[in-house]
C-alpha distance (Angstrom), angle and dihedral (degrees) to the residues before:
residue distance angle dihedral
X1 . . .
X2 3.82 . .
X3 3.82 122.3 .
X4 3.73 89.1 -120.5
X5 3.75 95.3 58.7
X6 3.86 89.5 45.4
X7 3.81 90.0 53.9
X8 3.78 91.3 49.1
X9 3.77 95.3 48.3
X10 3.84 90.2 49.2
X11 3.79 91.2 50.8
X12 3.79 92.6 51.2
X13 3.82 91.4 47.3
X14 3.82 92.2 51.9
X15 3.79 94.0 47.4
X16 3.80 91.9 48.5
X17 3.84 92.7 49.3
X18 3.86 92.1 50.3
X19 3.79 93.1 44.6
X20 3.87 90.9 49.3
X21 3.86 91.3 53.1
X22 3.72 92.5 47.2
X23 3.77 95.6 50.2
X24 3.81 91.6 45.3
X25 3.79 92.8 52.3
X26 3.74 93.8 44.3
X27 3.77 91.5 53.9
X28 3.81 90.8 56.1
X29 3.77 92.3 49.6
X30 3.72 93.3 -122.2
X31 3.77 118.7 173.5
X32 3.82 86.9 -140.1
X33 3.84 88.0 65.5
X34 3.75 90.5 69.3
X35 3.83 89.9 57.8
X36 3.80 88.6 49.6
X37 3.75 90.0 49.8
X38 3.80 88.6 58.9
X39 3.84 90.2 48.1
X40 3.82 93.6 52.8
X41 3.75 96.2 84.3
X42 3.84 91.9 58.2
X43 3.84 87.1 52.4
X44 3.79 89.2 53.6
X45 3.74 89.1 49.2
X46 3.81 93.0 52.3
X47 3.80 89.0 46.2
X48 3.86 92.0 53.9
X49 3.81 90.8 47.4
X50 3.70 91.9 52.9
X51 3.77 91.5 49.4
X52 3.81 88.9 49.0
X53 3.82 90.8 52.2
X54 3.81 91.1 47.1
X55 3.75 91.0 52.2
X56 3.77 92.0 48.6
X57 3.78 91.6 50.8
X58 3.83 92.3 45.9
X59 3.88 91.0 49.6
X60 3.83 90.3 49.7
X61 3.78 93.0 49.1
X62 3.87 91.8 51.2
X63 3.82 92.5 51.1
X64 3.85 95.3 44.0
X65 3.78 112.1 122.5
X66 3.71 132.8 -151.4
X67 3.77 133.4 -166.5
X68 3.84 119.2 -101.1
X69 3.90 108.5 -122.3
X70 3.83 122.4 -134.2
X71 3.81 108.8 -101.7
X72 3.88 98.0 172.9
X73 3.82 112.9 141.2
X74 3.83 91.5 0.1
X75 3.83 120.8 136.7
X76 3.76 107.5 -100.4
X77 3.91 93.8 -120.0
X78 3.88 90.5 48.5
X79 3.84 87.3 49.4
X80 3.76 92.4 55.2
X81 3.83 92.1 49.8
X82 3.77 91.1 50.5
X83 3.82 92.2 49.6
X84 3.82 89.6 51.8
X85 3.76 91.9 51.2
X86 3.83 88.8 50.1
X87 3.81 91.6 54.8
X88 3.76 89.9 -108.7
X89 3.86 132.4 111.0
X90 3.81 134.7 -142.2
X91 3.88 114.6 -99.8
X92 3.79 122.2 -169.5
X93 3.83 118.4 -13.0
X94 3.77 110.3 -147.9
X95 3.86 132.7 -170.3
X96 3.71 129.6 174.1
X97 3.82 92.1 -159.0
X98 3.85 97.0 63.7
X99 3.81 137.1 -95.7
X100 3.84 114.8 7.0
X101 3.85 112.3 -104.0
X102 3.79 132.9 -173.7
X103 3.77 111.4 -71.8
X104 3.81 95.5 38.5
X105 3.73 112.9 148.1
X106 3.78 134.6 -159.9
X107 3.78 119.3 -103.4
X108 3.91 100.0 163.1
X109 3.75 137.4 15.9
X110 3.92 137.7 -167.2
X111 3.06 122.4 -122.9
X112 3.83 93.0 35.7
X113 3.83 124.3 -115.6
X114 3.90 113.3 -84.0
X115 3.67 96.5 29.6
X116 3.83 119.7 126.4
X117 3.77 113.5 -125.2
X118 3.85 137.7 163.8
X119 3.74 120.5 -82.2
X120 3.91 112.3 -89.5
X121 3.81 90.8 22.9
X122 3.96 109.0 156.2
X123 3.79 114.1 -119.3
X124 3.76 114.7 -150.0
X125 3.84 115.3 -139.9
X126 3.74 132.1 -157.4
X127 3.81 111.8 -158.7
X128 3.90 137.8 -165.8
X129 3.76 119.9 -142.7
X130 3.71 122.1 -128.5
X131 3.86 119.9 -107.9
X132 3.81 123.6 -121.4
X133 3.89 107.9 -131.0
X134 3.85 109.0 -124.2
X135 3.86 121.8 -129.4
X136 3.74 103.1 -100.7
X137 3.92 98.6 166.7
X138 3.80 111.2 126.3
X139 3.74 89.8 13.6
X140 3.84 119.3 131.1
X141 3.77 113.9 -99.3
X142 3.79 97.8 -114.8
X143 3.75 93.3 43.2
X144 3.83 92.3 50.4
X145 3.84 91.0 50.2
X146 3.76 91.9 44.7
X147 3.82 90.6 52.8
X148 3.83 94.3 51.8
X149 3.89 90.3 46.4
X150 3.91 90.0 54.9
X151 3.91 90.5 50.0
X152 3.75 95.3 51.2
X153 3.78 93.5 -110.6
X154 3.86 127.3 135.1
X155 3.72 122.6 -124.9
X156 3.81 133.4 -136.7
X157 3.82 120.7 -175.3
X158 3.82 129.4 -153.6
X159 3.83 119.8 -170.3
X160 3.79 119.0 -134.0
X161 3.82 108.6 -171.6
X162 3.75 119.9 -137.9
X163 3.77 132.2 -170.8
X164 3.80 93.5 -143.5
X165 3.81 100.3 107.5
X166 3.73 89.2 -169.7
X167 3.71 94.4 52.2
X168 3.80 124.4 116.4
X169 3.77 126.7 -126.0
X170 3.69 103.1 -105.9
X171 3.76 140.3 149.5
X172 3.74 113.2 -93.4
X173 3.92 99.9 170.9
X174 3.79 137.1 11.6
X175 3.81 137.2 -167.1
X176 2.99 125.2 -125.0
X177 3.80 93.0 35.5
X178 3.70 122.4 -117.7
X179 3.92 116.0 -72.7
X180 3.87 91.6 25.1
X181 3.83 111.9 140.9
X182 3.76 110.8 -126.6
X183 3.86 133.6 165.5
X184 3.78 123.1 -103.8
X185 3.97 112.3 -81.3
X186 3.84 89.1 25.7
X187 3.91 111.2 145.4
X188 3.74 121.5 -115.4
X189 3.78 116.5 -159.0
X190 3.81 116.1 -145.3
X191 3.75 121.9 -166.0
X192 3.83 106.8 -151.0
X193 3.79 130.8 -164.6
X194 3.75 110.4 -122.9
X195 3.88 120.3 -163.5
X196 3.85 112.9 -150.5
X197 3.90 96.3 -110.8
X198 3.87 91.6 79.7
X199 3.83 96.3 160.9
X200 3.76 93.0 56.3
X201 3.81 90.0 47.4
X202 3.81 92.3 48.6
X203 3.87 88.8 54.9
X204 3.62 92.6 48.7
X205 3.84 93.2 47.7
X206 3.82 91.3 51.9
X207 3.74 88.6 58.5
X208 3.71 94.3 51.4
X209 3.78 115.7 109.7
X210 3.67 93.6 -136.3
X211 3.84 88.5 56.8
X212 3.74 90.8 57.8
X213 3.78 90.6 57.1
X214 3.82 94.2 55.9
X215 3.91 119.8 108.6
X216 3.78 114.3 -120.0
X217 3.81 90.9 -101.1
X218 3.81 94.4 57.1
X219 3.85 93.6 39.4
X220 3.81 90.2 53.7
X221 3.79 90.3 52.0
X222 3.77 91.0 51.8
X223 3.85 94.1 46.4
X224 3.71 93.5 48.9
X225 3.86 89.7 49.2
X226 3.78 93.9 52.4
X227 3.78 98.2 44.7
């Protein structure tokens, strides 16, 4: 309960007690009641002072400001908990990718972090949805890398040598596993079978249409892996 409400309740209680005493003594015709009558204005003044103080405290509480915390890259549920502890509350939660799902994380907020706002101010949040990792096992190397590039995911390659000289470079294992929910720019590690004739493989890979679609960053990773 706020201090303003406590002050108001105490003032009402005091006023009621004094008035009850005055009325009781007046009804008995007591001489003392006449002195109490003269004391009544001072009680009223005290009552009015308490009301004024309570109003001042209430006004101060309403205008109290708190800093907006930084919520960037924070899980949505964690961001809501932090807002509550900061005496703020979540406002609109927006996503350009569709309905908000578990694992969504904050990429923007309004008002911005560091600003001073009133208590209980709603903070609007823009969130990014997590990405489901595709199943890349048994995919060709260039196709797998091209898929991750198109989804905004990073790629890490691990070579697994094989003695099958007629084998094809393909993904034999991945981490995180298929259907895992990850954030944009997360790295996916691919374990790739690598036959011994690497130079021949490199020449074949460079002719692959999927290789031609790769950005320089991803193409460089692939070239370094095969050399």
